N, C-alpha and C positions, 0 to 999 in steps of 0.2 A: 471538067468542072459540071454540078448539075447543071440544069438548064437556067432554072431561077436559084440562085444563091441569095441567102438572106443574112442580113449584117447580123453578127452576133450567135448566128445559129450553129451550131457545129456537127449535129446529129441528123443525117435523111436517110431514109427508109427507101431505096431505090428497087427497081424490078431487075432480079436475076439475069432475063435473056434479054431485054430490051436496053440494056445497061452496058454500052461497051467498055472493053479492056483498061481503054485508054482514060475513059472518065474516071474509073474507079483511082485507077494508077494517080491521075492528077489531084482527086481529093485527097488521096494520104498524103501527097507531096505539100499540100495545102494545112494540113493537119486537121482538116475536118473527118468525120467519124462515117463511113457509108456502111449503112447497114442493109441487107441482101433479104428483098423480100422475094417469097415465091408461095404459091398454095400447096398447103398439102394434099388437094384432092386431084382430081382430074379436070382439064381445061383443054379442049381438044384443039387449037391453034399454036399450043406449045410443040418443040421441037423433037420434046420426046414423047409426046401424047402416043406413038406408035407402041412403045415399049411398055404399055399399061395395060396386062392379060384382060380378057373380056369377064373372066371369072371373079375378077377382082373389082369390076364397075357396078355402081348401085344405083341410088335413083338419081334423077335429076335435082339440079340444086336450082330450088324454086327462083325465079327471077332473073337467073343468070345463064344466059342461052351460051351452050356449049359445055356447061359444066355439071359435072357428076359427083357423088361420093363415092369413096373407093373403102375396100375393107383393109383397115388398118393394122388388123392383127396380121397379115402376110408378109412372108418375107419378100415377095416379090414388089409390094408395096415400097417396103421399108428400104430394098435395095436402089430403088429408084430415088427415094429420099436421099439415102446416101450420096448418091450420084451427085446430086443435086448440092448438097451440103459441100462436097467436095467441088464442085466447079465453084461456089461461091467464095471457098477458100483462091482457088486458083485466080481467081480474078482479084484477090486483094480484099475481100471485105472485111470487116471487123466482128462483125457479129450477123446473124440472121435473124429474121424476122418470117416466121414460119405461119401462114392463116388458114382459118378453116379448120380449128381443131376442136372446135364445140358441138359437133354433133354425135350424141349418144342419147340412151335411153329413149325417149318418145319420140327426139328427131326422126323423119322416116329415111333413113340412110341406105334400107334395104338389105341390112345386116343387123345381127343381135349384138349392136353396139352399146357398151355400158359406161358408166363414171370411171370404173376400173381399167378397161381396155382403153378408156381416152386417157387417163395417168400414163397406163404402159406407154403408149405410145408418143406422149409427152417426155416421159423419162426416156426413151428411146432419141427421139430428136435433140434433148438435152445433152446427152452422152455423146453422140455424134459430134455435135456442135464444139463440145468443149475438147473430144479426143481429136479435132483437126484445129486447136487452137483458138477458136471464136466465141464470143459471147451468142447468148440467146434471151431473146424476148418472148414473153408472152403475148398473141394477141387475142382480146377478148377472152371467152373462155371464164368468166368470171365465177361460177360455182363452182370451180375444182381449185380457188385460191383459198388455202389455208397456211397456218403459222407452219405447219411439216410440209407444205408443199412449196412454198416460195425460195427455196434452197435452190430450186430447178433453173432458176432462172435469174438473168442478169439486171431487167428491166421489163417494163409492162409496155405494151402498144394499144390503147384502147377505142375504140369507136363509139361515142354516144353516150357513155355514161353518165354525164349529165345531164341529158336530155331524158334517159330513164330513171336517173334518181339511184343511180347502181356505183357511182364512184369511192364510196365507201367502202363498197368490197375490196378496195385494194389497201386497206390498213393494213395488212402484213406486209408489203411492199415498203410502205411508209414506213413502217415501226424497223424494217432491216435498212431503211435508208438507200433503197434500189429507186432509179429513175420511173417515172409514168409519163406516159407520153399520151396524151388525150386529144381527139378530134371529134368537132360535131358538124355533122350534117342538119341544119335545123334552121327553121325557117326566121329564127332570132336576126334582125339586121347587123348585130354584133355583140360582142360580148360587153356587157357595161360591167361598173366596178365592181355592183354587187356580186353579178356570177363571176367575175373572175375572183374577188375574195373567197367566194365559194368553191370556186374550183382550186386556188391554192391551198384551202382549210385542208382539201383531200389530198392535198401531196403532188397534185397533178400538174403538167405543163400543157395549159390549153389553148388551143384552136379552133378556129371555123373556117370550113372546107365548103364548096360546092361538091355534090355526091361525084360527080363527075371527074373530081380529083384536080381539075385545071388549077394553075398559079393563085388565079384570082376569080371570085372574090376570096380574101380571105383576111380574117380579123385574129388578135391573138392578145393574151394576155399578158404581162410582164413575166420574162422567165425567171425563175428560181434557179441559182446556182445549183447545177446537178452534178453527180459524177457522169461519165461517159461510159455507156456500155462495154463491158470488157469480161473476157471470159474468168467465171470463178472456178473454183475447185470442184470436183464432182461431190454434190452434196451430201453432208453426214445427217445423224437423226438431230432433227431440231429439240432446241430445249423449252420448246412449248408444252403446255400440260396435255399429256394423253392419260387414258383410263391406265390406271396403277392397278397391281394386284389385292391390294387392301386399303381401306380407309384410313387417311392421314390427317393430323391434325396441322394447322398453320396458325404458327403462332396466332319562314311562316308567313303562309300569305296574308297580304292586307286585306282589312273587311270592305276597301272599296275596288272597283274594277278597273284594270290599267290594261286595256288591250294590246294584244302584240302579235306578229306573226307566229304562224306555228312555229316548233323547234324542227331541226333537220330529224330524220328517220334514223332508227337506231341503225342502219348499217353504215351510216359515216363516222361513227364513233371508233375513235380509237383505243378506247379502253377495252382490258380483257375482260371485266365482267362488272355488272352493275345491279343495282336494284332494282326491280320492277315491282311493284306491290297491286295485288287485286283488291283495291281500297273500297269494299263495298259498306262505309260507313258515311253518314249523313254528314253534310258541310258544316264546320263550326271554324268559329275565328278568333277563339279566345287564348289566351297565353297558356301552353302547354296540352292544349285538347290536341285529339289526334290527329288531325289533318295539320294543323302549328307543327306539329313532330314528325310528320311525313313530308312536309314542304323541304326542298332544299337536299333533303336526302336520298330521297327517291327518284331516278332519274326518268320512272315512267310509271303513271299510276291508273286506275280505272273507274272512270265514274258510273255510277248503276244505281239512277234515281227510283228506278220501280221494276228491276228485272227487264231492263231495256229503257228508253227513255220518257215510259210513261205517256198518260194522256194529255197534258197541258205544261208549261214551262215552269221549272223552280227557279224563283229567283236566285235564292242561294248557291245553287249547282252555276248559275250563271256568272256569279261574282267568284264563286270557287275555281271554275274554270280558267276564267279571265286571268286571274292572279297567278295561277298555277304555272300558265303558259307565259305570261310575263317573266317569270321566273326560271323560265328557262326548261321546265319539266313537258314532258310528251304525256297527253291526256287523251286517253281513247275512250270511247263509249261503247258499253257493253251491249251486245245483240246475242241470243240465242239464235242458233241454227238448227237444232233438233237432228243432227247428225246427216245434214243434207234433206230432210225431208221439209223442212219449213218452206211456205211459200216463197219465191225470190221477191216479188211483189210486195210480199209484207216485210220481207228485211230489207228491202230498199227502202221503204217508208220510214222505218226505224233508223237507217242510216239517215235520211233528208232529216228528220228531227233533230239527231244531235246535231249536225253541222247549221242547222238554222240556229237552234235555240242556245246552242254550248259552244258553237266554234271550235269543235274538239281538234285535236291535230289525226285522229284515225278511229280504226274502228277495231274492236276485241271481239272475233265470233267466238262465242261459246258454243260448247258442245257440236265441235267439228269431227265432221268423218274422216277417217285414215284410207276409205276404199279411193282406190284409183278412178273408179266412176262416180266419183261424185265430184273430180278435178273440174270439169265444165263448170258446174254448179258453181264450184268458189271463185274461179276464174270471174265469172261475171259478177260477181259481188266485190271482188277486189276491184276489179275494172271499175265498177260504180262507184265505188270510196275513191278512188284515185281521180275520178273526173272530177271530184266537188273541188278540188282547186286548179285554178288554171295552169297549164303546164308551162315552164320558165319565170313564175312571179314567185313562186315560193315552192319549198319541195312538197312534193305530192303526199298525200297522208300515208302514215303508217298502218299497215296490217297484220293481224295476228290470228291465228288458227290456234284454239286450243283444242287440241286432240288429248290432252291428259294422260297419254300414254305412248309409246314408241311403236313403229312397225316396220317391219325388214323391207316392207313392198313400196312404203309411203315416199318414197323419194320422187316418185311422179308426180308429186307437187312441187319440186324445185327444178324440174328437168323442162317443165314447159315452157320457161322462156317468157314469155310475157304473162302479167297478173299472177305470179307467182307469189306467195306469202312473204311479208319481211320478215316475221318471226313465226314461231310453231313451239307452242308448250308441248314438250313430250314426257313429261312427267308431272302429276299433281296426286299427290298420295301422301301418306304418313311418313314420320321418320322411320319407324319401323321396316317399312316398305321398302325406302329409300336405302337401308342398308343391305339391305337382299336382293335390290334389283340388280340385274346383270350389266344395267351401263345402255347408251342408245345403241341402235343399228349401227353397223360399220360403214355405212355410207354418211351419215351424218359428219365423220371427218374428213368428206370432201367439200364441205363448207364452213364458210366463217362462224368461230364462237357466237358471234353477234345475231345469228339467226335462230338462237334456241334458248327458250326459257324454261326453267325446272323449279315447281313450287312445291315446299316440303311444308307440312303442319304437324302439331302434337310432337315436338323436339323438345326433348327433357331439357328442364330449366338449370343446365348446368353450361358452362364456358365450353368445357370439351366436348359437348354433344352440338353446339354450335359450331365448333370447330370443324367437326368430323363431317357435317353435314354440308356445311362452306366448301372444306376443301372438296371433298367427295364431286361437288357440284364442279368446280373448277376443273378437276380431272376427266369428268362427262362432259366437257366442252359445252357449258352452260355460260353463254354470254349475259344471260339476265337470270336472276337467280331471285328467290323470296323463301325466306327461313322463319316460321313463326313456333310459338309456345302454345297458339290457339287450338282448340279441340274442334272435331265434327259434331262432338256430341256439345250439349244436348239439343243444339239448334239447327243442326247441319250446315253450318256454316262457319269454317275456319278463317274466313278472311275479312270479318266484321269488327276488329281491332287489331292493331299492331301489338308486338310480343310485349307480356305483361311482366315478366319477370324484372326485378330490377338491374339497369343495366343493359338487356339484353339485344336490346334494338340499338343502342348506339355501338355496342361490340360488333354487331352485325353490320352496321355501317361501315366501321374502321375496316375490316377485314376483308370485304369487298373491295375496296380500293387499296390495297397494299398488295404487294408482292413479294416483300420483305420482313423480316420482323427480327427482333432482339430475343434471342435465348441466355439467359445468365446462369451460368454454374455457379450459382449463390452460396457458396459454403463459409457463408457467416452466420454467426450466433444472431437470433432475434434479439431486435429492440423495436421500440414504439414512440421513439419520440420524432418529432418533424424536425429535426436537426440537421447539419451537413455532416454529422459525425455517425447518422443511422442509415448504415446502408439499405436497410430496408424498405425506407419510408422514401429513399431515393431512387431505389429499384420499380416500384410499383408507381411513381408519381409521372409518367407518360404515356402519349401513346402509342409508343414503338415498343415496349418492352411487353411481351406477352406469356411469355416461359422463364419458370426459376425452377431451381432445382434445392431441395432441402436435403442436408447430409449431416445428422444429429452427431454420428460418431462412426466416420467411414461407414455406414451404413444404419440403421435403426437404434443401434444401443440396448441396451438390457431393459429400459423402461418407457413408459411414456415421458415425455416433457412436455408440460402445459405451455410453456412458451412457445414451442413449434406448434401447438394444437392452435393456438390464438395466430399465430402468424400464417399458418396454411390456410385458415379461415379468412384472414382479412385480404389475402391474395387472391383467394376464390373470389370473394367479395369484388375484387376490383376486376373482376374478368382474365384472370391470367391462370396458366396453365399450370400446376404445380407437380413437378416429376419429384420420386423420391428415389434417392442415390444407394446403390448397393453393386459391387464389383464380382466379376465371374472368373478371375483369372485367367483369362483367354481361353475360355471353356475348359479349365480344370479344376474349377470348384465344383465339388457335387452339385447337384441341380438342386436335391433336397435342400442343401443348407442355403442355396439363392431363396429358394420358396421359403424357407423360415424367415429370411428378410423379409419377404414379400408379404405373408402374414401377419407379421409384427408392427409393418407401415400399415396396412390396411384396418387393424385392430386400433393402432395406438392413436393414426391420424386418419380418420375415416374418409376425410373430405379431398384427400389427395387426387391428381388426375390420372398417375401411373407409375410406372418406373423407370427410372435411368440406370441401363445396365452396362456399367463401367468394365475397362480392361476387356473389351470385344474382340473375338478372335476374328480373321480374316480366312479362316483355312475353309473351304468349302464341305469338309469331313466334321466340321461342328456345327453344319445347320441343324442338323434334328435338335441337337442341344437347345439351341437359342429358338428354335421353332416351339419345345416343350416351354422355355420359361415366358414367350410371349402369350400362349394360350394359356396359361396358368394366370400371368397377369391379367388377361383378357377376361377368365372367369371369375376374379375379384368384383368386377362392376363391369356392365355393358358397356360403356364406353371409356374403359381405360385405354391408356395410350401405353406404347415402349418407344425409348430412345436405345440405340447400341453404337456405344462409344468406340469405333475402331481408331481413331485419333490417327488415321492414314487412311490411305486408297485403297477399298478392299474390291473382291470379285460381284458380280451381277447375281450372282445364285442366291443372296440374300434376299433380294428383291423380288426376283422371277419366280421364286418357290409358288406352290399354288395356294398356299394357307399360311398364318401365324407368321408373318413377316415383320421386321420392325417398322413402325409407322416414321421413325427417323433415322438415318445414319450420321454418325459424326465421322466426317472423312478427311477433316484435317483439323489437328489440335497441335498446333507448336510455336515457334516464336516468329514475331513480326519480320526478322530475317529471314527466316526459312521459308512463310509465305511470299515474301517479296521476289524469291528465287524460283519457288513451286512451279513446275512445267501446267500445273493444273488437274483438274479431275479426269478420271477416265473417260473415256466417248461413250461408253455406255448409259453415264449419269442422266446424259442428256434425253433420254427417251422417258425418263420419268420427271414427275412436276418437282420444280425446286425446293416446294416445302416438305420434301423428303430429306432433305441433305443441311447440314448445320456445319460450319465453319467456327473456330475457336482460336484466336490469335492474341496472344501475351507478349510481354516485353516491348510494345511497341514503344516508339521514341514519343515524350508526353509533348506533343506539340498537335495542331490541328491540321496540318499538311500530312502527317504520317496515318494519320486515323482514316481521314479521307481516302488516302491512296487504299488503305487495309478494306475499307468500306465497299470503294470502287471493285476492286478485285474481287470481292466476294459476290458483289450481283453480277459482274461480267462470267464469275466462274459457275454461277447456278447455285448459289447458296441461298434457300429461301430464308433460312436461318441464320445469324452471325451474331457473334461477340469481339470486341477486340478491348484490350484493357493495356495499360503500361504497367501492371503489375508483372512481378517476377516471379521466378522459380524460387524456392521450392513448391510451395503453392501459390500460383497467381491469381486463384480464384476466390481468395478472400477479403477482397478488398473491392470497391468499386472503383473505376477511374474518377481522377480529381472532377470538383464541380463543374468548372469550366469544360473540359474534353466529354464528360458523359453527357453534357447537355447538348455538345457539338454531334456526338454519337448518335443521339435518341432525335434529333432533328434532322440529319441525315438520312437515319433509315426510315424515320416518319414520314419524308417527303418523298420516298422510294416508292411512289403512285404505278398502278396499272394503267393510268389516264397519263400518258405522256406525250 
């Protein structure tokens, strides 16, 4: 048994070499979970230390006598670690706790180790543990946690994330329901109720211990119920957004001050994406003014009184900042750094003014350099900013570097450890540039999306253009985003107002907060009465439905129908994507004939958003045929969208092609009964964002339980678009579900938020 067993505690991380076999056996017999701790580096007192080759030993580990870094790339080191893991298994441990895996990049290991080699080493440890029937935890190494890497581990053990304001970086573990064990070696006499509340918010189990790891002193938060560490299957591709081959759609402060503590920094967010506005407009407090429209919808804003704090305090900014922070908004103060050329003392003086005058939540460093030589300059400024709030009382201030661009070499800003930026802006330019941008550097995928912000201006004033920009931002790992139709001309400032096109700002707010939307194959004739019998008015009258299909005559028909002109315009005005139906005969219908249908749609109903290609083939041999049709559709209007209806699961070739891939694939269209027994989509779909897949389910039982079950399955099966109806064949798409069922469906999908 462990030397000090604690009532109610099941999981113990104990030393591989110092723990006797009998102790592990007794722990297992008592229903405890012994976790095998060992260092993945060199320690000269370990019994296997002589087996480490001198060529694989690097720099001394500062502050830890007798320890050295090792070259984790070598077979010799990996063989030693394999033997250690096998010894863990032989002793009866249930999981492993491999320590010291976070030295790479600018860490002075003595070897050219990078985030890539670190991930390769972690994958090796994970594979070896699971091959031996044990679970594995991630020890610290926070910068390598992401939604795509979290499957490597079954739990996490962290040291001091609360003290260093990093616990929010475990959001992917929390989202996956995996335990997070946290220990603090702090000067705090004990955890109080406030700190425990924050620790539990992050999803961690928190304790405080002495750095010597003696049993006492020890303080702990109440322990939430968490699963014990156990082996998981070898990781498969995660269903989180990854860069995809082509852009795709998806479907107020009070005028009196009310001081409140600054909100948590962005790293603590569990949302996959939030709006952050460079709000360079003067305070206002009247209903409907630009700040009233910003408040409560943007999670983060920037105040910029005079390209900095200005020469004197402005009482309106005092009121504004206080009210925003009281409402939970992160308020940053704007400071320019002239790409690392501005005198540090001058920047610090501006930082002082912002905290003294406006009580900001942090600082936005504009004109930030991506050169690694400037890292110490920005570390000094970030450290100075963080010092403005006492550790352990309120969260440290948030810091943002506005690079405005991306750099393959800029990971150095993230690997420094202490005083790295919380967020970097890695894109700030026009919509046209955003469409042609190749995307962020590869190293970005090693870090949580919550550390990246993309700013896009001059977006065309249409729902499909906004969809495209926002869906691209999700695929490009932007945890923070802002898209506007404001222009850099004539005043050189695209951030001095919110989007001006009617409904565009509200649509942006809805799109960034949802991960699933309704797409309706609305094969019913236009109607314009606001009654229960008018399907079109019911279709658009909710926040969940974002896409519809018009189908005048199993295609465009022979002449324009004025009622369809009106319905298209009405749906677009309501912020919906409107696709037009044509069929392809599973690739057998002549491309010229399909193109003629496309021409008619764009001539008859110029305001459509794109084309729905029905009867889609799943044969890779037909890919060139569909690429031709996609390209033709996109030639009709810059932001045209395409959906290809397979109706069943097909091969990856349609999305992995280099160009002219469909924006959305319908990979299920069948009955509720078939959906309930379906084995689910192919594994390859998990490598693409959910908004590229659409599931259509008909003949559902007319009750809320069946609809809820189908919608839950759709989300679990990586469908960003969904529609469930109780309508039946031969045409299950010619009516909406009954009013109560439809209201329930839109409520469920409308609540499917990315902030879970």
